[in-house]
C-alpha positions as CSV (number, residue, x, y, z in Angstrom):
1,M,10.7,-8.3,25.7
2,T,9.4,-5.5,24.8
3,A,9.6,-2.1,24.5
4,A,8.7,0.1,27.8
5,P,5.9,2.3,26.1
6,V,6.2,5.5,25.2
7,P,4.3,8.3,27.5
8,G,1.9,10.2,24.6
9,T,1.1,9.8,21.3
10,V,2.0,11.7,18.4
11,R,-1.2,12.4,15.5
12,R,0.2,11.5,12.0
13,R,-1.2,10.3,9.2
14,G,-0.7,8.8,5.9
15,D,3.3,8.4,4.7
16,A,4.3,9.8,8.0
17,L,3.0,7.3,9.9
18,R,3.8,4.5,7.7
19,Q,7.8,5.6,7.9
20,A,7.7,6.1,11.6
21,I,5.9,2.4,11.9
22,F,8.5,1.1,10.0
23,A,11.4,2.8,11.8
24,A,9.9,1.5,15.1
25,V,9.9,-2.1,13.5
26,F,13.8,-1.5,12.5
27,M,14.1,-0.6,16.2
28,Q,12.4,-3.7,17.3
29,L,14.2,-5.8,15.3
30,Q,17.6,-4.4,16.9
31,T,16.7,-4.5,20.4
32,V,14.7,-7.5,20.8
33,G,14.7,-9.2,18.0
34,Y,12.3,-11.4,15.3
35,H,10.6,-13.6,17.9
36,N,10.3,-11.0,20.5
37,L,9.0,-8.4,18.5
38,T,5.5,-7.8,19.0
39,M,3.1,-5.2,17.5
40,D,2.6,-3.6,21.4
41,G,6.0,-3.2,21.4
42,V,6.4,-1.2,17.8
43,A,3.4,1.1,18.6
44,A,4.7,1.9,21.9
45,T,7.8,2.6,20.0
46,A,6.5,4.5,16.8
47,R,4.1,6.7,19.8
48,T,1.1,5.9,17.6
49,G,-2.0,3.0,19.1
50,K,-2.0,-0.7,18.2
51,A,-5.6,0.4,15.9
52,A,-3.5,2.1,13.6
53,L,-1.2,-0.6,12.9
54,Y,-4.2,-3.6,12.7
55,R,-6.1,-1.2,10.3
56,R,-2.8,-1.7,8.1
57,W,-1.5,-5.5,9.1
58,A,-3.3,-8.3,10.3
59,G,-0.2,-9.4,12.6
60,K,3.4,-9.2,12.9
61,D,4.3,-11.2,9.3
62,E,3.0,-9.0,7.0
63,L,4.4,-6.1,9.2
64,V,8.0,-6.7,9.0
65,R,7.5,-8.0,5.3
66,D,6.5,-4.8,4.0
67,A,9.3,-2.8,6.2
68,L,11.8,-5.4,4.5
69,R,10.0,-4.7,1.1
70,E,10.7,-0.8,1.6
71,A,14.3,-0.9,2.9
72,L,15.7,-4.0,0.9
73,P,17.3,-2.3,-2.3
74,S,15.9,-3.4,-5.6
75,P,18.0,-5.1,-8.5
76,R,15.2,-3.4,-10.9
77,D,17.5,-0.4,-10.2
78,I,20.7,-1.3,-11.1
79,E,21.9,0.1,-14.4
80,L,23.9,-2.3,-16.8
81,T,27.1,-0.5,-18.2
82,G,27.5,-3.9,-20.9
83,E,31.1,-3.7,-19.0
84,L,31.1,-7.8,-17.7
85,R,33.3,-6.6,-14.7
86,A,31.1,-3.5,-13.7
87,D,28.3,-5.1,-13.8
88,V,28.7,-8.0,-12.0
89,L,30.0,-6.1,-9.4
90,A,27.1,-3.7,-9.2
91,S,25.2,-6.5,-8.9
92,L,26.9,-8.4,-6.0
93,R,27.1,-4.8,-4.4
94,C,23.3,-4.7,-4.4
95,I,23.2,-8.1,-1.7
96,Q,25.9,-6.1,-0.2
97,D,23.8,-3.3,0.5
98,A,21.1,-5.4,1.6
99,F,22.4,-6.7,4.4
100,L,23.8,-2.9,5.3
101,S,20.0,-2.4,5.1
102,T,18.4,-0.3,7.4
103,H,22.0,-0.3,9.5
104,G,22.3,-3.8,9.3
105,T,19.1,-5.1,10.4
106,A,18.9,-7.4,7.7
107,F,22.3,-8.8,8.1
108,Q,21.7,-9.3,11.7
109,I,18.5,-11.1,11.3
110,V,19.6,-13.3,8.4
111,S,22.3,-14.4,10.4
112,A,20.1,-15.0,13.6
113,E,17.8,-17.0,11.2
114,A,20.5,-18.8,9.5
115,G,19.8,-23.1,10.2
116,C,16.3,-22.4,11.1
117,Q,13.6,-24.1,8.9
118,R,11.3,-20.9,9.0
119,G,13.3,-17.4,8.4
120,L,11.2,-14.8,7.7
121,V,13.8,-12.4,7.0
122,R,16.3,-14.6,5.3
123,D,13.4,-16.1,2.7
124,M,12.5,-12.2,2.3
125,V,16.5,-11.0,1.4
126,T,16.6,-14.1,-0.6
127,E,13.2,-13.8,-2.4
128,Q,13.5,-9.7,-3.5
129,V,18.0,-9.5,-3.6
130,V,19.9,-12.2,-3.7
131,A,17.6,-14.7,-6.3
132,P,16.9,-11.5,-8.8
133,C,20.5,-10.5,-8.7
134,A,21.6,-14.3,-9.3
135,D,19.3,-13.6,-12.2
136,L,20.8,-10.5,-13.4
137,I,24.1,-12.0,-13.3
138,L,22.8,-14.4,-15.9
139,E,21.7,-11.7,-18.0
140,V,25.0,-10.3,-18.0
141,L,26.9,-13.5,-18.7
142,R,25.0,-14.2,-21.5
143,A,25.4,-10.6,-23.3
144,A,29.5,-11.0,-22.3
145,A,29.0,-14.3,-24.1
146,A,27.2,-12.9,-27.0
147,R,30.2,-10.4,-27.0
148,G,33.2,-13.1,-26.9
149,E,34.0,-12.5,-23.1
150,V,32.8,-15.1,-21.7
151,R,33.2,-18.4,-22.5
152,P,29.4,-20.0,-23.8
153,G,29.9,-23.3,-21.4
154,A,30.1,-20.6,-18.3
155,V,26.3,-19.3,-18.9
156,T,24.2,-21.3,-16.8
157,P,22.7,-20.3,-13.5
158,M,24.7,-22.4,-11.5
159,I,27.8,-20.1,-12.1
160,A,25.4,-17.2,-12.0
161,R,24.5,-17.8,-8.3
162,V,28.3,-18.7,-7.4
163,G,28.9,-14.9,-6.3
164,P,25.8,-14.1,-4.5
165,A,26.0,-18.0,-2.8
166,L,29.9,-16.4,-1.5
167,L,28.2,-13.4,-0.2
168,V,25.2,-14.9,1.2
169,H,27.6,-17.8,2.9
170,Q,30.0,-15.2,4.2
171,A,27.7,-12.7,5.6
172,I,26.3,-15.9,7.9
173,T,29.4,-17.8,8.7
174,E,31.4,-14.8,9.7
175,R,28.6,-12.9,11.4
176,A,29.9,-9.7,9.8
177,P,28.6,-7.4,7.2
178,V,30.6,-8.1,3.7
179,S,33.1,-5.6,3.4
180,D,34.5,-4.1,-0.2
181,T,37.5,-6.0,-0.3
182,Y,35.8,-9.3,0.0
183,L,33.3,-8.1,-2.5
184,H,36.2,-7.3,-5.2
185,T,37.9,-10.1,-3.9
186,V,35.2,-12.6,-5.3
187,V,34.3,-10.8,-8.6
188,D,38.6,-10.5,-9.5
189,A,39.8,-13.8,-8.0
190,I,36.7,-16.0,-8.5
191,V,33.6,-15.5,-10.8
192,L,36.0,-13.6,-13.8
193,P,38.6,-16.4,-14.2
194,L,35.7,-18.8,-14.2
195,V,33.6,-17.2,-16.7
196,Q,36.3,-15.0,-19.0
197,A,37.0,-17.0,-22.4
198,Q,40.8,-18.1,-22.8
199,D,43.2,-16.3,-25.3
């Protein structure tokens, strides 16, 4: 199933055309899903010719990767404050934002791909957002341990992955974006009690 062709094309170039194509990718993902997304459908939705797509991307995998790469939030943009709770929360909020990207498209596809051997969107979200955020939490824990706020034994990659893993699990099992309430519960009831130094 693909989108019905839109009569006529719109002449755009450079960034305007690129943004129109990426918007069309997410519209197609929302309406027909990744499996049924086609270059023809994206071109029709973007009101451009297929040649404009194939000049930039060899196929839909490359196109979807580029669209996601631009749409997903970057953990590199997180500004750490030096305050344990705030920095853990900011790191996990980046994962929450990833699932809400492009009006929930990323979340929808990750949920649909759960359990699949090959999940391009799921892998992109993991590689670009979830894993870097876990690395950032490890950095936050290391700094907090140096300040005496976190017990040294809690500064491990496994513990740093607890919060991100809970958010991903919640999103997939509940098939709904992670709420602010759940996000705060993970930080305050699980992560902080797990890592904080005892008085």
